[in-house]
Z-matrix of the N, CA and C atoms (Angstrom, degrees):
N
C 1 1.333
C 2 1.674 1 108.12
N 3 1.371 2 115.54 1 134.72
C 4 1.370 3 124.75 2 -176.90
C 5 1.550 4 110.06 3 -125.66
N 6 1.316 5 119.97 4 169.13
C 7 1.410 6 120.15 5 -174.95
C 8 1.601 7 111.17 6 -69.69
N 9 1.423 8 113.59 7 -13.59
C 10 1.466 9 114.84 8 -175.85
C 11 1.638 10 108.08 9 -102.84
N 12 1.339 11 115.04 10 -2.14
C 13 1.453 12 116.16 11 179.04
C 14 1.554 13 112.93 12 -73.39
N 15 1.253 14 115.59 13 144.44
C 16 1.485 15 116.97 14 -176.85
C 17 1.580 16 113.31 15 -69.79
N 18 1.256 17 115.66 16 -14.91
C 19 1.528 18 118.91 17 174.80
C 20 1.473 19 110.30 18 -78.39
N 21 1.325 20 119.05 19 -26.10
C 22 1.500 21 116.18 20 -176.54
C 23 1.560 22 110.45 21 -86.65
N 24 1.305 23 126.97 22 0.80
C 25 1.418 24 126.10 23 179.28
C 26 1.530 25 107.99 24 -62.55
N 27 1.258 26 120.16 25 -52.35
C 28 1.594 27 116.64 26 175.25
C 29 1.328 28 124.44 27 -52.78
N 30 1.379 29 112.50 28 -37.94
C 31 1.530 30 121.87 29 171.00
C 32 1.421 31 114.49 30 -64.05
N 33 1.298 32 117.91 31 -42.34
C 34 1.494 33 121.27 32 176.58
C 35 1.546 34 111.62 33 -66.07
N 36 1.341 35 116.50 34 -37.09
C 37 1.432 36 119.23 35 179.26
C 38 1.457 37 111.14 36 -66.19
N 39 1.377 38 119.47 37 -37.34
C 40 1.469 39 124.62 38 177.86
C 41 1.541 40 110.16 39 -68.32
N 42 1.369 41 116.87 40 -41.29
C 43 1.442 42 118.99 41 174.36
C 44 1.522 43 113.87 42 -55.57
N 45 1.385 44 111.54 43 -49.53
C 46 1.416 45 121.02 44 178.44
C 47 1.567 46 115.27 45 -57.24
N 48 1.352 47 115.71 46 -36.30
C 49 1.489 48 122.07 47 -179.98
C 50 1.597 49 106.29 48 -72.15
N 51 1.304 50 110.29 49 -38.87
C 52 1.629 51 114.56 50 -178.13
C 53 1.487 52 105.90 51 -67.46
N 54 1.316 53 121.62 52 -39.22
C 55 1.466 54 123.88 53 -178.69
C 56 1.551 55 113.34 54 -69.83
N 57 1.300 56 114.81 55 -35.26
C 58 1.482 57 122.33 56 175.66
C 59 1.545 58 109.28 57 -65.95
N 60 1.320 59 119.68 58 -42.40
C 61 1.467 60 123.34 59 179.53
C 62 1.493 61 106.98 60 -66.74
N 63 1.280 62 120.57 61 -42.13
C 64 1.521 63 123.62 62 -175.80
C 65 1.457 64 105.54 63 -66.36
N 66 1.350 65 125.07 64 -38.41
C 67 1.457 66 124.78 65 -178.36
C 68 1.510 67 106.52 66 -65.66
N 69 1.334 68 117.20 67 -46.47
C 70 1.489 69 120.19 68 -177.76
C 71 1.489 70 111.40 69 -56.42
N 72 1.299 71 114.70 70 -45.39
C 73 1.458 72 118.54 71 179.57
C 74 1.460 73 116.27 72 -68.89
N 75 1.344 74 119.08 73 -29.25
C 76 1.401 75 124.04 74 -178.32
C 77 1.492 76 115.00 75 -90.46
N 78 1.335 77 119.93 76 -17.52
C 79 1.456 78 121.67 77 -177.05
C 80 1.548 79 112.26 78 -61.11
N 81 1.244 80 113.10 79 149.46
C 82 1.400 81 119.35 80 -173.39
C 83 1.553 82 109.32 81 -111.93
N 84 1.356 83 113.71 82 126.42
C 85 1.420 84 119.63 83 179.92
C 86 1.610 85 109.83 84 -82.23
N 87 1.321 86 116.38 85 123.39
C 88 1.423 87 117.99 86 177.16
C 89 1.461 88 112.59 87 -97.92
N 90 1.396 89 117.50 88 121.53
C 91 1.482 90 115.73 89 -177.73
C 92 1.486 91 111.27 90 -70.23
N 93 1.392 92 113.29 91 158.59
C 94 1.472 93 115.47 92 177.34
C 95 1.467 94 117.30 93 -57.76
N 96 1.274 95 120.65 94 -38.21
C 97 1.492 96 126.84 95 -177.08
C 98 1.512 97 105.50 96 -110.66
N 99 1.397 98 115.91 97 108.74
C 100 1.402 99 119.46 98 178.21
C 101 1.648 100 105.39 99 -89.26
N 102 1.350 101 113.52 100 149.64
C 103 1.432 102 118.55 101 174.56
C 104 1.480 103 110.05 102 -145.09
N 105 1.304 104 118.74 103 135.46
C 106 1.382 105 125.66 104 179.39
C 107 1.471 106 111.33 105 -118.94
N 108 1.286 107 117.50 106 114.43
C 109 1.536 108 124.32 107 -174.47
C 110 1.449 109 110.54 108 -116.63
N 111 1.413 110 115.22 109 125.70
C 112 1.401 111 118.17 110 -179.18
C 113 1.495 112 109.05 111 -139.77
N 114 1.431 113 117.81 112 162.52
C 115 1.423 114 117.61 113 -178.38
C 116 1.521 115 111.42 114 -90.93
N 117 1.316 116 115.15 115 -35.21
C 118 1.530 117 123.15 116 -167.92
C 119 1.460 118 109.87 117 -152.62
N 120 1.401 119 118.57 118 133.20
C 121 1.577 120 117.60 119 172.79
C 122 1.540 121 103.90 120 -132.47
N 123 1.371 122 112.16 121 136.08
C 124 1.474 123 119.71 122 176.63
C 125 1.500 124 109.02 123 -139.26
N 126 1.373 125 119.33 124 127.80
C 127 1.414 126 124.13 125 174.41
C 128 1.577 127 114.40 126 54.61
N 129 1.311 128 115.38 127 40.10
C 130 1.466 129 120.14 128 -173.88
C 131 1.585 130 106.77 129 -118.43
N 132 1.377 131 114.67 130 158.24
C 133 1.422 132 123.98 131 170.67
C 134 1.505 133 102.02 132 -110.67
N 135 1.411 134 114.64 133 116.86
C 136 1.492 135 115.58 134 174.34
C 137 1.520 136 109.12 135 -121.38
N 138 1.261 137 115.20 136 136.03
C 139 1.473 138 123.21 137 168.58
C 140 1.457 139 110.72 138 -120.35
N 141 1.346 140 121.03 139 126.15
C 142 1.317 141 126.23 140 -177.22
C 143 1.528 142 111.37 141 -133.60
N 144 1.360 143 115.35 142 132.44
C 145 1.387 144 124.73 143 178.94
C 146 1.470 145 117.39 144 -80.03
N 147 1.456 146 118.84 145 -14.20
C 148 1.347 147 118.67 146 -179.21
C 149 1.594 148 107.37 147 -127.19
N 150 1.251 149 117.96 148 -130.50
C 151 1.471 150 123.34 149 -176.75
C 152 1.517 151 108.52 150 -94.33
N 153 1.367 152 110.90 151 152.30
C 154 1.525 153 117.62 152 -178.71
C 155 1.481 154 103.08 153 -130.66
N 156 1.338 155 110.20 154 137.93
C 157 1.558 156 121.03 155 177.63
C 158 1.539 157 106.63 156 -135.44
N 159 1.235 158 114.28 157 129.19
C 160 1.492 159 125.29 158 171.27
C 161 1.512 160 110.45 159 -119.25
N 162 1.270 161 117.64 160 132.13
C 163 1.511 162 123.67 161 -174.07
C 164 1.427 163 110.16 162 -88.24
N 165 1.332 164 119.27 163 -34.51
C 166 1.628 165 120.10 164 -171.11
C 167 1.431 166 110.74 165 -112.98
N 168 1.359 167 117.12 166 -66.37
C 169 1.432 168 120.23 167 -175.52
C 170 1.475 169 118.90 168 -171.63
N 171 1.385 170 114.99 169 150.97
C 172 1.485 171 123.45 170 177.90
C 173 1.526 172 108.34 171 -117.09
N 174 1.272 173 114.69 172 123.37
C 175 1.486 174 117.84 173 -175.52
C 176 1.533 175 113.06 174 -125.90
N 177 1.273 176 121.49 175 124.49
C 178 1.485 177 125.44 176 -179.34
C 179 1.481 178 116.49 177 43.34
N 180 1.314 179 114.03 178 51.86
C 181 1.481 180 121.95 179 -175.02
C 182 1.543 181 112.06 180 -119.31
N 183 1.281 182 118.65 181 158.44
C 184 1.403 183 122.81 182 173.85
C 185 1.562 184 106.76 183 -110.56
N 186 1.378 185 118.81 184 112.64
C 187 1.414 186 128.61 185 -177.23
C 188 1.444 187 111.22 186 -109.32
N 189 1.274 188 119.77 187 127.30
C 190 1.482 189 121.81 188 174.45
C 191 1.491 190 105.30 189 -129.20
N 192 1.307 191 117.99 190 109.75
C 193 1.432 192 119.86 191 -173.47
C 194 1.544 193 107.09 192 -130.30
N 195 1.366 194 116.50 193 129.69
C 196 1.443 195 121.89 194 176.76
C 197 1.495 196 116.42 195 -75.84
N 198 1.304 197 114.59 196 -26.22
C 199 1.514 198 116.15 197 179.17
C 200 1.453 199 116.06 198 -107.60
N 201 1.356 200 117.79 199 -149.37
C 202 1.502 201 121.12 200 -178.11
C 203 1.514 202 109.53 201 -69.53
N 204 1.442 203 118.09 202 153.83
C 205 1.411 204 119.80 203 173.91
C 206 1.520 205 105.82 204 -131.73
N 207 1.434 206 114.37 205 137.24
C 208 1.339 207 121.89 206 -178.42
C 209 1.534 208 105.83 207 -131.26
N 210 1.345 209 117.49 208 122.88
C 211 1.449 210 119.86 209 179.06
C 212 1.586 211 104.65 210 -125.98
N 213 1.262 212 111.97 211 102.73
C 214 1.539 213 111.30 212 -174.73
C 215 1.498 214 115.27 213 -67.99
N 216 1.363 215 117.11 214 -27.84
C 217 1.463 216 122.59 215 -177.60
C 218 1.485 217 108.37 216 -99.04
N 219 1.428 218 111.58 217 -124.17
C 220 1.455 219 116.43 218 -171.13
C 221 1.534 220 107.14 219 -108.60
N 222 1.364 221 115.64 220 160.67
C 223 1.489 222 127.30 221 173.83
C 224 1.552 223 104.77 222 -135.03
N 225 1.328 224 115.03 223 100.61
C 226 1.456 225 119.77 224 -176.73
C 227 1.505 226 110.59 225 -119.73
N 228 1.271 227 119.43 226 131.29
C 229 1.481 228 122.23 227 172.75
C 230 1.594 229 105.34 228 74.28
N 231 1.349 230 111.14 229 166.84
C 232 1.382 231 120.68 230 177.49
C 233 1.537 232 117.13 231 74.00
N 234 1.301 233 113.67 232 -160.76
C 235 1.496 234 120.91 233 -172.01
C 236 1.569 235 107.92 234 -132.32
N 237 1.339 236 113.16 235 140.19
C 238 1.450 237 118.29 236 175.22
C 239 1.561 238 108.01 237 -131.91
N 240 1.372 239 111.61 238 121.84
C 241 1.472 240 121.30 239 175.64
C 242 1.493 241 107.50 240 -111.53
N 243 1.372 242 112.00 241 120.32
C 244 1.450 243 114.29 242 -176.07
C 245 1.592 244 111.05 243 -128.71
N 246 1.299 245 114.85 244 132.88
C 247 1.438 246 120.07 245 -179.40
C 248 1.565 247 114.21 246 -91.40
N 249 1.311 248 113.51 247 -22.02
C 250 1.498 249 117.14 248 173.74
C 251 1.476 250 112.08 249 -109.91
N 252 1.356 251 113.63 250 -157.47
C 253 1.591 252 121.06 251 178.67
C 254 1.479 253 110.05 252 -74.24
N 255 1.331 254 113.85 253 136.75
C 256 1.595 255 119.01 254 -176.12
C 257 1.472 256 108.06 255 -114.82
N 258 1.362 257 124.83 256 126.65
C 259 1.366 258 131.85 257 173.81
C 260 1.503 259 107.45 258 -116.92
N 261 1.412 260 114.61 259 123.47
C 262 1.385 261 117.83 260 176.43
C 263 1.518 262 114.62 261 -133.53
N 264 1.386 263 118.27 262 141.12
C 265 1.358 264 119.77 263 179.98
C 266 1.473 265 118.02 264 -67.46
N 267 1.360 266 114.82 265 -57.75
C 268 1.441 267 123.59 266 173.03
C 269 1.583 268 107.92 267 -136.19
N 270 1.371 269 112.78 268 136.54
C 271 1.425 270 122.01 269 -172.14
C 272 1.535 271 109.42 270 -121.73
N 273 1.321 272 113.57 271 126.90
C 274 1.555 273 118.52 272 -177.27
C 275 1.427 274 113.64 273 77.68
N 276 1.325 275 118.41 274 -164.57
C 277 1.439 276 119.48 275 -179.04
C 278 1.591 277 104.80 276 -179.00
N 279 1.354 278 113.06 277 153.12
C 280 1.426 279 119.83 278 -177.32
C 281 1.474 280 105.42 279 -81.69
N 282 1.439 281 113.19 280 133.31
C 283 1.470 282 120.76 281 179.50
C 284 1.497 283 116.94 282 67.39
N 285 1.355 284 121.01 283 22.10
C 286 1.333 285 126.99 284 171.70
C 287 1.459 286 116.10 285 -115.47
N 288 1.290 287 124.68 286 170.80
C 289 1.484 288 123.22 287 178.41
C 290 1.493 289 108.40 288 -57.48
N 291 1.324 290 114.40 289 161.68
C 292 1.408 291 118.53 290 -175.00
C 293 1.583 292 111.88 291 -76.14
N 294 1.242 293 116.13 292 160.42
C 295 1.503 294 119.14 293 -172.81
C 296 1.633 295 104.25 294 -118.55
N 297 1.169 296 119.85 295 130.51
C 298 1.489 297 125.00 296 175.76
C 299 1.561 298 116.11 297 -116.52
N 300 1.242 299 118.28 298 123.42
C 301 1.429 300 122.27 299 -178.18
C 302 1.553 301 111.05 300 -122.54
N 303 1.250 302 120.43 301 129.29
C 304 1.388 303 122.36 302 175.97
C 305 1.563 304 111.18 303 -123.07
N 306 1.351 305 117.06 304 126.75
C 307 1.335 306 121.83 305 177.35
C 308 1.495 307 112.92 306 -120.25
N 309 1.313 308 119.66 307 157.33
C 310 1.420 309 121.40 308 -172.81
C 311 1.581 310 103.38 309 -81.91
N 312 1.381 311 120.01 310 161.45
C 313 1.372 312 121.74 311 -175.91
C 314 1.449 313 116.30 312 -68.67
N 315 1.329 314 120.22 313 -12.01
C 316 1.429 315 127.32 314 170.49
C 317 1.513 316 119.38 315 -89.36
N 318 1.372 317 114.45 316 -6.49
C 319 1.462 318 123.70 317 -176.11
C 320 1.338 319 114.49 318 -88.24
N 321 1.420 320 120.86 319 173.04
C 322 1.439 321 127.50 320 168.36
C 323 1.485 322 111.90 321 -131.29
N 324 1.333 323 116.13 322 140.73
C 325 1.466 324 124.17 323 179.36
C 326 1.556 325 107.59 324 -108.23
N 327 1.364 326 116.60 325 120.56
C 328 1.494 327 118.77 326 179.36
C 329 1.575 328 100.44 327 -124.29
N 330 1.356 329 111.57 328 124.68
C 331 1.480 330 120.72 329 168.51
C 332 1.491 331 119.46 330 -132.06
N 333 1.318 332 112.46 331 131.39
C 334 1.500 333 112.61 332 -175.15
C 335 1.546 334 117.05 333 -74.36
N 336 1.391 335 108.59 334 -32.51
C 337 1.550 336 110.23 335 169.38
C 338 1.498 337 106.85 336 -147.61
N 339 1.389 338 115.18 337 127.26
C 340 1.488 339 122.24 338 -179.39
C 341 1.481 340 111.07 339 -116.55
N 342 1.314 341 112.21 340 131.01
C 343 1.551 342 117.00 341 177.51
C 344 1.568 343 109.71 342 -84.89
N 345 1.200 344 118.71 343 171.65
C 346 1.470 345 122.95 344 -173.52
C 347 1.525 346 117.49 345 -80.96
N 348 1.269 347 116.70 346 -16.71
C 349 1.526 348 117.75 347 178.15
C 350 1.321 349 118.39 348 -90.88
N 351 1.322 350 119.85 349 36.91
C 352 1.505 351 128.25 350 -176.09
C 353 1.554 352 111.63 351 -112.54
N 354 1.335 353 114.38 352 133.95
C 355 1.429 354 121.45 353 173.98
C 356 1.488 355 109.54 354 -111.39
N 357 1.302 356 118.48 355 130.30
C 358 1.535 357 120.24 356 -177.35
C 359 1.501 358 108.44 357 -125.10
N 360 1.349 359 120.99 358 135.22
C 361 1.398 360 125.15 359 -175.47
C 362 1.549 361 102.67 360 -120.07
N 363 1.381 362 115.27 361 126.05
C 364 1.449 363 120.80 362 171.24
C 365 1.582 364 104.53 363 -112.80
N 366 1.339 365 110.16 364 109.24
C 367 1.538 366 115.53 365 -173.76
C 368 1.521 367 103.89 366 62.20
N 369 1.361 368 114.61 367 -121.69
C 370 1.538 369 120.86 368 -175.15
C 371 1.511 370 112.29 369 -102.63
N 372 1.345 371 118.94 370 8.25
C 373 1.449 372 121.60 371 178.63
C 374 1.503 373 109.71 372 -103.37
N 375 1.371 374 115.03 373 134.78
C 376 1.489 375 125.94 374 -172.97
C 377 1.483 376 105.98 375 -107.32
N 378 1.352 377 113.84 376 136.81
C 379 1.481 378 121.89 377 176.76
C 380 1.554 379 109.39 378 -128.61
N 381 1.356 380 117.52 379 123.92
C 382 1.449 381 123.93 380 179.26
C 383 1.468 382 103.41 381 -99.17
N 384 1.339 383 114.92 382 122.03
C 385 1.451 384 120.09 383 175.49
C 386 1.579 385 108.88 384 -82.38
N 387 1.326 386 116.31 385 114.61
C 388 1.500 387 117.46 386 -173.95
C 389 1.508 388 119.94 387 -100.97
N 390 1.379 389 111.39 388 -4.88
C 391 1.507 390 117.55 389 177.45
C 392 1.591 391 106.86 390 -146.85
N 393 1.366 392 113.33 391 148.84
C 394 1.410 393 120.42 392 172.60
C 395 1.456 394 111.15 393 -53.86
N 396 1.357 395 117.75 394 138.67
C 397 1.344 396 119.78 395 175.84
C 398 1.482 397 119.22 396 -145.22
N 399 1.298 398 126.08 397 159.29
C 400 1.422 399 128.47 398 179.16
C 401 1.566 400 104.79 399 -111.87
N 402 1.417 401 110.88 400 153.77
C 403 1.419 402 118.04 401 171.70
C 404 1.460 403 112.50 402 51.26
N 405 1.289 404 117.65 403 49.17
C 406 1.442 405 127.44 404 175.41
C 407 1.570 406 112.42 405 -72.95
N 408 1.312 407 117.27 406 123.51
C 409 1.496 408 119.88 407 173.09
C 410 1.485 409 104.36 408 -127.80
N 411 1.368 410 113.34 409 131.12
C 412 1.446 411 121.83 410 173.62
C 413 1.467 412 107.57 411 -128.28
N 414 1.366 413 114.34 412 134.20
C 415 1.528 414 118.21 413 177.86
C 416 1.440 415 105.16 414 -166.58
N 417 1.378 416 120.85 415 166.77
C 418 1.381 417 128.00 416 -178.27
C 419 1.525 418 109.58 417 -110.35
N 420 1.360 419 115.03 418 129.04
C 421 1.484 420 123.66 419 179.45
C 422 1.494 421 109.78 420 -135.88
N 423 1.322 422 111.22 421 126.37
C 424 1.572 423 117.86 422 179.93
C 425 1.459 424 113.01 423 57.49
N 426 1.372 425 118.94 424 31.14
C 427 1.453 426 120.26 425 178.21
C 428 1.461 427 116.88 426 94.20
N 429 1.424 428 116.22 427 -14.73
C 430 1.437 429 122.80 428 -177.99
C 431 1.451 430 114.25 429 -111.77
N 432 1.346 431 115.80 430 139.16
C 433 1.434 432 120.43 431 177.57
C 434 1.517 433 113.18 432 -77.50
N 435 1.347 434 114.67 433 123.22
C 436 1.454 435 121.45 434 -176.29
C 437 1.555 436 108.28 435 -101.72
N 438 1.323 437 115.72 436 138.61
C 439 1.472 438 122.61 437 -179.25
C 440 1.422 439 111.69 438 -127.28
N 441 1.331 440 124.59 439 112.81
C 442 1.426 441 123.88 440 -176.88
C 443 1.622 442 102.61 441 -116.73
N 444 1.208 443 117.71 442 138.36
C 445 1.479 444 123.72 443 -179.56
C 446 1.413 445 117.55 444 -168.16
N 447 1.288 446 121.69 445 156.57
C 448 1.460 447 129.40 446 174.68
C 449 1.453 448 108.32 447 -114.64
N 450 1.348 449 115.73 448 124.04
C 451 1.543 450 118.19 449 178.66
C 452 1.527 451 109.36 450 -59.19
N 453 1.321 452 112.12 451 136.05
C 454 1.477 453 117.38 452 -177.92
C 455 1.566 454 117.03 453 -70.46
N 456 1.308 455 109.63 454 -34.35
C 457 1.510 456 119.84 455 177.52
C 458 1.454 457 113.50 456 -124.38
N 459 1.351 458 121.59 457 75.63
C 460 1.413 459 124.20 458 176.08
C 461 1.489 460 114.95 459 -53.41
N 462 1.339 461 119.04 460 144.84
C 463 1.504 462 116.75 461 -175.41
C 464 1.551 463 102.38 462 -90.93
Protein backbone atom coordinates (compact mmCIF):
# COMPACT_ATOMS: atom_id res chain seq x y z
CA UNK A 1 0.00 0.00 0.00
CA UNK A 2 1.34 3.43 -0.95
CA UNK A 3 -0.06 6.96 -0.54
CA UNK A 4 -1.41 6.89 -4.09
CA UNK A 5 -3.21 3.56 -3.76
CA UNK A 6 -7.01 3.74 -3.68
CA UNK A 7 -7.06 1.52 -0.56
CA UNK A 8 -5.01 4.05 1.46
CA UNK A 9 -7.48 6.98 1.09
CA UNK A 10 -9.68 5.94 4.09
CA UNK A 11 -6.55 5.59 6.25
CA UNK A 12 -5.30 9.03 5.22
CA UNK A 13 -8.73 10.52 6.00
CA UNK A 14 -8.65 9.02 9.50
CA UNK A 15 -5.14 10.36 10.09
CA UNK A 16 -6.30 13.79 8.92
CA UNK A 17 -9.27 13.69 11.34
CA UNK A 18 -7.01 12.68 14.21
CA UNK A 19 -4.62 15.56 13.45
CA UNK A 20 -7.50 18.07 13.31
CA UNK A 21 -8.78 16.88 16.71
CA UNK A 22 -5.27 17.08 18.14
CA UNK A 23 -4.83 20.67 16.89
CA UNK A 24 -8.19 21.68 18.38
CA UNK A 25 -7.21 20.25 21.77
CA UNK A 26 -3.73 21.82 21.76
CA UNK A 27 -4.65 25.28 20.45
CA UNK A 28 -4.09 28.13 22.89
CA UNK A 29 -6.74 30.71 23.54
CA UNK A 30 -5.25 34.18 23.73
CA UNK A 31 -7.16 36.55 25.99
CA UNK A 32 -8.05 40.05 24.77
CA UNK A 33 -5.93 41.75 27.41
CA UNK A 34 -2.51 40.21 27.90
CA UNK A 35 -0.53 40.99 31.02
CA UNK A 36 2.98 40.00 31.99
CA UNK A 37 3.76 40.15 35.72
CA UNK A 38 7.28 39.61 37.05
CA UNK A 39 9.12 40.25 40.28
CA UNK A 40 12.56 41.20 38.91
CA UNK A 41 14.21 41.61 35.48
CA UNK A 42 17.93 42.02 34.77
CA UNK A 43 19.82 42.01 31.47
CA UNK A 44 16.80 40.76 29.54
CA UNK A 45 15.04 41.56 26.27
CA UNK A 46 11.29 41.56 26.87
CA UNK A 47 8.61 42.08 24.23
CA UNK A 48 5.05 42.19 25.47
CA UNK A 49 1.87 42.63 23.45
CA UNK A 50 -0.19 43.66 26.48
CA UNK A 51 0.57 45.27 29.81
CA UNK A 52 3.76 44.74 31.84
CA UNK A 53 4.09 44.86 35.62
CA UNK A 54 7.28 44.48 37.65
CA UNK A 55 7.05 44.44 41.43
CA UNK A 56 10.71 44.98 42.39
CA UNK A 57 13.06 46.21 39.69
CA UNK A 58 14.22 46.30 36.09
CA UNK A 59 17.98 46.58 35.53
CA UNK A 60 19.85 47.04 32.22
CA UNK A 61 17.07 45.50 30.18
CA UNK A 62 15.38 46.26 26.87
CA UNK A 63 11.59 46.34 27.32
CA UNK A 64 9.13 46.82 24.46
CA UNK A 65 5.57 46.91 25.71
CA UNK A 66 2.48 47.72 23.65
CA UNK A 67 0.24 48.38 26.65
CA UNK A 68 0.64 49.99 30.07
CA UNK A 69 3.82 49.59 32.13
CA UNK A 70 3.99 49.54 35.93
CA UNK A 71 7.32 49.20 37.71
CA UNK A 72 6.76 49.41 41.45
CA UNK A 73 10.48 49.51 42.28
CA UNK A 74 13.40 50.82 40.25
CA UNK A 75 14.15 50.97 36.53
CA UNK A 76 17.90 51.48 36.00
CA UNK A 77 19.86 51.32 32.80
CA UNK A 78 18.61 49.94 29.53
CA UNK A 79 15.70 51.02 27.37
CA UNK A 80 11.95 51.07 27.84
CA UNK A 81 9.56 51.53 24.92
CA UNK A 82 5.95 51.83 26.09
CA UNK A 83 2.79 52.16 24.05
CA UNK A 84 0.49 52.91 26.98
CA UNK A 85 0.77 54.81 30.24
CA UNK A 86 3.93 54.21 32.28
CA UNK A 87 4.25 54.35 36.08
CA UNK A 88 7.67 53.90 37.70
CA UNK A 89 8.75 54.14 41.34
CA UNK A 90 12.38 55.18 40.71
CA UNK A 91 13.90 55.87 37.29
CA UNK A 92 17.63 55.90 36.56
CA UNK A 93 20.34 55.99 39.17
CA UNK A 94 23.41 57.98 40.13
CA UNK A 95 26.64 56.52 38.79
CA UNK A 96 24.98 53.84 36.63
CA UNK A 97 24.50 53.52 32.91
CA UNK A 98 22.01 55.89 31.34
CA UNK A 99 18.34 54.99 31.10
CA UNK A 100 16.22 55.67 28.00
CA UNK A 101 12.42 55.76 28.02
CA UNK A 102 10.25 56.28 24.96
CA UNK A 103 6.50 56.80 25.20
CA UNK A 104 3.93 57.32 22.48
CA UNK A 105 2.46 60.83 22.01
CA UNK A 106 -0.83 59.61 23.53
CA UNK A 107 0.82 58.16 26.66
CA UNK A 108 1.71 59.57 30.05
CA UNK A 109 4.88 58.91 32.08
CA UNK A 110 4.60 59.14 35.90
CA UNK A 111 7.72 58.70 38.05
CA UNK A 112 7.92 59.04 41.84
CA UNK A 113 11.68 59.75 41.82
CA UNK A 114 13.78 60.39 38.71
CA UNK A 115 17.59 60.63 38.61
CA UNK A 116 19.44 63.03 36.33
CA UNK A 117 20.96 60.57 33.86
CA UNK A 118 17.66 59.76 32.09
CA UNK A 119 16.63 60.52 28.51
CA UNK A 120 12.93 60.51 27.71
CA UNK A 121 11.42 60.58 24.23
CA UNK A 122 7.82 61.55 23.62
CA UNK A 123 7.15 60.67 20.01
CA UNK A 124 10.05 62.36 18.20
CA UNK A 125 10.89 64.88 20.94
CA UNK A 126 13.77 64.13 23.35
CA UNK A 127 14.06 65.36 26.93
CA UNK A 128 17.29 65.13 28.96
CA UNK A 129 16.58 65.08 32.69
CA UNK A 130 19.31 67.33 34.14
CA UNK A 131 18.49 67.23 37.84
CA UNK A 132 17.00 64.73 40.25
CA UNK A 133 13.28 65.26 40.66
CA UNK A 134 10.23 63.91 42.43
CA UNK A 135 6.72 63.41 41.10
CA UNK A 136 7.79 63.68 37.44
CA UNK A 137 4.91 63.73 34.95
CA UNK A 138 5.54 63.89 31.20
CA UNK A 139 2.78 63.90 28.60
CA UNK A 140 1.78 65.62 25.40
CA UNK A 141 -1.10 68.09 25.36
CA UNK A 142 -2.27 70.17 22.38
CA UNK A 143 0.85 69.20 20.44
CA UNK A 144 3.30 70.30 23.16
CA UNK A 145 5.24 68.14 25.61
CA UNK A 146 4.31 69.00 29.21
CA UNK A 147 6.77 68.38 32.06
CA UNK A 148 5.68 68.62 35.67
CA UNK A 149 8.17 67.91 38.45
CA UNK A 150 9.35 68.83 41.92
CA UNK A 151 13.07 69.35 42.43
CA UNK A 152 14.46 66.62 44.65
CA UNK A 153 17.01 68.84 46.43
CA UNK A 154 15.66 72.40 46.60
CA UNK A 155 18.29 75.03 47.36
